[in-house]
N, C-alpha and C positions, 0 to 999 in steps of 0.2 A: 691541402693544409696550407693555411696562410703563413707567409714568411714575415718575421718581424726583425727590424734592424736592431743593432745593439743600442742605439739611442732610444728607440721605442721601449725596449725592455728596461733601460736605466730610468727613463721618465716614469715608468709604472712602479718600479720597485724602490728607488731611492727615497721618495717622500715617506714611504711606510716606516723607514728606520728613523729618519730625521724628525718626522712629526711625532713619533712615539716618544723620543727624548723630550720634546717640548711638552707633550701631554703629561708625562711623568712629573716634570717640573711644576706645571700648573696645578696638577692634582695634589702635589705635596703642599703647595701654598693654600689651595682650596680647603683641604682637610685641616691644615694648621689653624686657619681662621675659624672654620665651621665647628670643628670638634672641640676646640678650646673656648668657643663662645666669645671670642674677642670682638666679633663684628658688631656687637651691641655697645661697645665702649668707645672706640676711636674712629674718627672719620677716615683716617689713613687705612685702617684695616678693612673698612667697607669698600673703599676705592680699590684696594688690592684684590679684594674678593670679586668685585665686578670685572676687573682686569683679567683675573684668572679664569672666570667663567667664559668670557669672550674668547680667550686664547684656547680653552679646552674645546670650544665649538669648532674653532678653526683647525685645531690639531686633529680632531676626529675626522673632519672633512678631508684633510690632507692625507691621513692614513689610508682612507679609501682610495685615493688617487684615481686610477682609471676604471675601477670596478663599476661605478654607476653609469658610465657611458654606454650608449646603446650597443648591444651585442652586434658584432660584425662591422663596427666602425673601422674603415680602412686604415691600416698602419698603426692601430692602437692596441698595445698588448694588454691582455686581461680584461678588455671591455666586456661586461656581462649584464648590463642593465638595459634600461629603456629611456625614452625621451623624458618620461616622468621622473625616473630616478636621477637623471642628469639635471633636470630642473631643480629638484630638491637639493642636490649637492651644491649647485650653483648658488641657490638662495642662502644656504647656511655658510658657504664659503665667503660670500660677500658680507653677510652679517658679522661673522667672527673677525674677518680681516679688516673690516671697517671699524668695528667697535674697539679693537685692541689699541691702535695708535691714538684714538680719541680718548680712551681711558688714560693713556699715558699723559695726554695733555691735561686731563682733569687732575692727575696726580701732581703734575708740575704746578698747576694753579694752587693746589693745596700747599705746596712748599712755599710758593710766592707769598700767599696770604699769611702763612705762619712765620716765616723767617724774615721776609722783607717788609711786609706791612704790619707785622706785630699783632695779628689777630689772635684771639684766644681760640681754644678748641670749641667752646660753646658758640662763639661768633661764627666760626666756619660752618658748624653744624646747622645753625638756624638760617644763616644768610646765603651761604654758597653751596652747601652740599647737594641740595636738590638739583641745582643746575649741573653740578658735576656728574650726576647720573643721568639726568634727562637728556643732556646734549649728546653723549655717545650713543645711548640706546635709541633715541628718536631718529638721529641721522642715519644710523646703521639700518634700522628697520625700514625707514622710508626708502632709501636707495635699494635695499634688498627686495622690498615688495614691488617697487616699480619695475624691477627686472622681469617679473612674471608676465604681466600683460604685453610687454615689449618683446617677449620671447628671447631674452638676452643670454640665457644660460645654455651654453653649448660646449662642444669640445674646444678647449683652449690650449691643448697640447698635452697636459698631464693630469688635468682634472676638468670638470665642468665648471665654467665660470663665464664671464662676459666675453662673448665671441660671436662673430657672424658665421652663419651656416648656409650653404657649404663654404669651406675655406676659400678665400679669394673672391667671393661673390660680390663684394662691394665695388670692385673695379668694373665688373660687368653689369651690375644692377640686377643680379639674379638671386638675391638672398631670399630664402624662404623663412629664415629665422634670424633674429639679431641684427636687423638692418641698421639700428642706431647704436651698435656696440661700441664703435670708436668714440662717439660722443660721451657715452656713459663711462667708458674707461678714463677719459680725461677728467670727468667730474669726480670719479673715484679718487684719482691721484691728486687732483687739486685739493680735495678735502684732506687727504692724508698728509700732503706736504704743507698745508696750512697748519695742521696740528704739529708737525715736526718743527716748523719754523717757530711756532709759539713756544715749544719746549726748549729750543735752542736759545731764544731770547730770554726766556724765563730762568734757565739755569745760569746764564751769564749774569743776569741781574742779581741773582742770589749770591753768586761768587763775588761780584763787585760790592755788594752790601756787606758781606763778611769782611772783605779786605779793607773797606773804608772804616768800618767800626774798629777794627784792630789798629789801624793807623791813628785814629782819633784817640783811642785809649793810650797808645804809646806816646803820643804827643802831649798828653795831659800829665804824664808821669814825670817827676823830676829825674834828672840823670842818675842821681845816686839811688833812686828807688828802682831803677830798671835792672833787674837781675837777668843775666845772660840766659839762664835756663828758661826764664819766663818768656823772653823774647822768642827764643827758639820754639817754645811750646805754642805760642800764638801763630808763628809762621807755619808751623806744621798743621795747625787747624785750617788755615787758609788753603794750604796745599791739598789737604784731605778733601775739602769741599770741592776744589777744582778737579781733583781726580774722580770723585764720585759723579760730578756733573758730566765730565768727559765720557765716562763709562756709560752713563744713562743715555746721553746723546749719541755716542758712538754706536750703541746697539741698534738704535733706530735707523741711523744712516746706513749701517752695514746691511740691515734687512731691506730697506726700501730703495736705496740707490740701485742695487743690482736688480731688484724685482721690477722697478719702474722701467729701467733700460731694457731688460731682457724681454719683458712682456709687451713692450710697445715698439721697439725698434729692431731688435736682432733676434730672429727666430732661432738661430743657432745657439743662443745663450739660454735656451729653455732649461737646460740641465742645471745651470747656475740658479735659475729661478726656483726649480724644484728642490735644490739643495738648501738655499738660504731661507726662503719664506717659511717652510715648515719648522725651522729652528727658532722662529720668533717666539719668545716666552718671557714672562715677567720674572721667572726664577733667577 
């Protein structure tokens, strides 16, 4: 009987619980948009719908955790699949986890056009919305599909994703699968961090726009016209925008700082990776 370490058991079981929470949140948003037929009215709802779909895909993959890995994989608890099931899991893991932050960037672009540029809903729908959907889906599908001929999807610790096989083979040049795994991982994270950087800059630009507009309004008002309560109310609006932007950006950084570090640099941090990544949800 094969012996499994506490870390191996934790890596197999922990994502099933955290990813279930993410899946429930995304499912709630999905049904809220779909059942209430709001997706046909606002660009925002359609973007959130796409974001929820991509996160649901990633959540299902994370719930499976080690199950799709080839049965008998050394040191992997609950591995019950084959090379084919592992490849399938890796494809959808890359698809969902790539599309989710890119849809966050599309959502940020929507906010920028609406609040900073002053575009109307109709202008966004006709001029920008197609790009907002094409960009995340095209990039995610392209990278995910490329992983199949390059045999990138293998045991990455707690699920099948981009990894060389067997482990450590790149140092000896003996890889039978995933020879270019490191290169594709860096491409993966370069795309994701480009999206996060765009979101960070975009949210800051929106906050500065709100702050500047409020300052201009206050400067145009005569001293005796300025009611103390009105000034407080305007300052609260700026603070509210700042808090919402910080929460939006903070959720992305919380997810991807830990996952980038733990998956690329420190193997001992895999448990943090398995804990944080499955919690990524638009809810």
